[in-house]
N, C-alpha and C positions, 0 to 999 in steps of 0.2 A: 504494500500500500504506500502510495506516494505521500510525502509530507506536504504541508501547505506551501512551504518554501519551494519544493520541487515543482509543484503545480504552477506557482507564480512564475518561476523561471521559464517553464515550458510555454506559458501564455505570453510572456514578454517576448520570447523568441518568435512565436507565431505572429505576434503583433508587428514586430520589426520586419518579418518577411512580407507580411501583407502590405505594410507601408512602403517597402521598397518597390513593390509592383504597382501600387496605386496610392500615391502620397496624399491625394485630396480627401481620402476617407478618414483622416486622422480624427476628425470631430465625431465620427460614427463608431469609435472603438467600443468593443464589448468584451466582457470577461470570457466570452465563449470564442475567443479568437482561433483556438486550435480547430474547432469544428468548422468554422467559416473557411479557414485555409484549406482544410481537407476537401470541403465541398467545391471550393474554387478550382482546385487541382483536378477534380474528377469531372468537371464540366467540359463537354466536347461540343464544338460548333459544327453543325452540318451545313457546309457552304453550298451543297447541291440544292438546298431549299431556298437559297437567295434568289430574288427576282432577277437581278442583273446576271447572275450565273446562268439561269434558265434562258434568258433572252439571248445571251451570247451562244449558248449551245444550240438553240433553235436556228440562229443565223448560220452557224457552222454546218448544221445538217442540211439547210437549204442550199448552201454553197456546194457542199459535197454532192448533193443530188443533181444539181445543175451541171457540175463538171462530169458526172458519170453518164449523163444523158446524151 
């Protein structure tokens, strides 16, 4: 079982890591910084759902079908 001091040090490290990635969130600090950091690392962005990506892919498909015809 971790002591309060060990938990404090772990939370401070997580807070420092979060602030190095996103300094403007300093005013939104929470004691649950470890959980937030873990959630942030696990988030993955699916760029294939982006509207600009879809538009570009459709344009490329059109160009390929024109060149194959």
